[in-house]
C-alpha positions in Angstrom: -263.2 215.9 -22.4 -259.9 215.6 -21.0 -258.7 218.2 -23.8 -261.8 220.6 -23.2 -261.4 220.0 -18.9 -257.8 220.6 -19.2 -258.8 223.8 -22.0 -260.9 225.4 -19.1 -258.1 225.4 -16.0 -255.6 227.1 -18.6 -257.4 230.0 -19.0 -258.8 229.8 -15.1 -255.0 230.2 -14.5 -254.7 232.5 -17.3 -257.5 234.6 -15.2 -255.2 234.6 -12.2 -252.0 235.8 -13.5 -255.0 238.6 -14.8 -256.1 238.9 -11.0 -252.3 239.1 -10.1 -251.7 242.3 -12.9 -255.1 244.1 -10.9 -254.2 243.7 -7.0 -250.5 245.1 -8.3 -252.4 247.9 -10.3 -254.1 248.9 -6.9 -250.2 248.8 -5.1 -249.1 250.9 -8.1 -252.4 253.7 -7.8 -252.4 253.8 -4.1 -249.0 254.1 -3.5 -248.9 257.1 -6.5 -252.2 259.0 -4.2 -249.8 258.1 -1.4 -246.7 259.7 -3.0 -249.5 262.5 -5.0 -250.7 263.7 -1.4 -247.6 264.5 0.2 -247.4 267.2 -3.0 -251.2 267.9 -2.6 -252.0 266.8 -6.1 -253.9 263.4 -4.9 -254.4 261.0 -8.2 -257.9 261.8 -10.1 -260.4 259.4 -9.7 -258.1 257.0 -7.0 -260.7 255.6 -5.5 -262.6 254.8 -8.9 -259.9 253.3 -10.4 -259.6 250.5 -6.9 -263.2 249.6 -7.6 -263.0 249.1 -11.0 -259.9 246.1 -10.2 -260.9 245.2 -7.1 -264.1 244.1 -9.0 -261.8 242.8 -10.9 -259.1 241.0 -9.1 -262.2 239.2 -7.4 -263.8 237.6 -10.5 -260.6 236.9 -12.4 -259.5 234.3 -8.9 -263.1 233.0 -9.0 -262.6 230.3 -11.4 -258.6 229.3 -10.8 -259.9 229.1 -6.7 -262.6 226.8 -7.7 -260.6 224.5 -10.1 -258.2 223.9 -7.7 -260.0 223.5 -4.5 -259.1 226.9 -3.0 -261.9 227.4 -1.5 -262.8 227.1 2.2 -265.1 224.3 2.6 -266.8 222.5 5.4 -266.5 219.1 5.2 -266.7 217.6 8.7 -269.8 216.0 8.0 -269.1 214.5 4.3 -266.0 213.5 5.1 -267.9 210.7 7.4 -269.7 209.6 4.0 -268.4 207.0 1.0 -266.0 208.3 -1.8 -269.6 207.7 -3.6 -271.5 210.1 -1.8 -268.9 212.2 -1.6 -269.0 212.9 -5.3 -272.4 213.1 -5.0 -272.6 216.3 -2.6 -269.6 217.4 -5.2 -271.9 217.0 -8.0 -274.7 218.8 -6.4 -272.7 221.4 -5.0 -270.9 222.1 -8.5 -274.4 222.5 -10.5 -275.7 225.1 -7.3 -272.9 226.5 -8.5 -272.9 226.3 -11.7 -276.5 227.7 -11.9 -275.9 230.8 -9.3 -272.9 231.9 -12.1 -274.8 231.4 -14.7 -277.5 233.7 -13.2 -274.4 236.1 -12.3 -273.0 236.2 -15.7 -276.4 237.1 -17.5 -277.3 239.4 -15.1 -273.8 240.8 -15.4 -274.1 240.7 -19.3 -277.7 242.8 -18.9 -276.6 245.2 -16.9 -273.1 245.7 -19.2 -275.2 245.9 -22.3 -278.2 248.8 -20.3 -275.3 250.8 -19.0 -273.5 250.6 -22.7 -276.4 251.8 -24.2 -276.7 254.4 -21.3 -273.6 255.4 -22.2 -272.7 255.3 -18.2 -269.4 256.4 -17.2 -267.6 256.9 -13.9 -267.9 260.1 -12.8 -264.1 261.9 -12.1 -262.7 259.5 -15.4 -265.3 259.5 -17.4 -264.5 255.7 -18.1 -267.2 253.5 -19.3 -268.6 251.0 -16.9 -269.7 248.5 -19.2 -266.0 247.4 -20.0 -265.8 246.3 -16.1 -269.0 244.3 -16.4 -268.5 242.4 -19.6 -265.2 241.2 -18.5 -266.6 240.3 -15.2 -269.3 238.3 -17.5 -266.5 236.8 -19.3 -264.9 235.9 -15.8 -267.5 234.5 -14.0 -268.8 232.0 -17.8 -265.1 230.8 -17.2 -266.2 229.7 -13.8 -269.4 228.1 -14.8 -267.0 226.1 -17.2 -264.6 225.2 -14.5 -268.0 224.1 -12.6 -269.3 222.0 -15.3 -267.0 221.0 -15.8 -266.1 219.5 -11.6 -270.1 218.4 -12.0 -269.5 215.9 -15.2 -266.0 214.6 -13.0 -268.0 214.3 -9.7 -271.5 212.9 -11.3 -269.7 210.4 -13.2 -267.4 209.2 -10.2 -271.2 208.6 -8.4 -272.3 207.3 -11.1 -269.4 204.4 -11.2 -270.4 201.0 -9.3 -266.9 201.5 -7.4 -265.6 205.0 -6.4 
């Protein structure tokens, strides 16, 4: 189980690098658009590019943020509980997050398939929209794997006789 857990976390780290690349690409697109506007030649489709890259940056970063517990948490109440109760609450939260993002993954895949079948493309650049949805679905699937690994860890600690 530890090898699977480590593999999932390594994949989440690689996705974080892609998130950084997406943000860097957003900076480049913005700079290019601003500079080209000085010459009255704005970058065609810059809004579309920024929307796609922004969505990818967020989705790519989700799994790593979850695996390193980098999200915001309000633990005023939970910190006062026993370690076993804390692990039980964490396990329930992980399971709820897994259910939510499994549904999101499924819906992203369905929407991607529908857009691929319809041949839907962006208005300015003609970029296929389904590609981004498939990548987002993959990213949320990795997030589901991280949440499932966290659930197994927390549930195991909560079930142990002494936490």
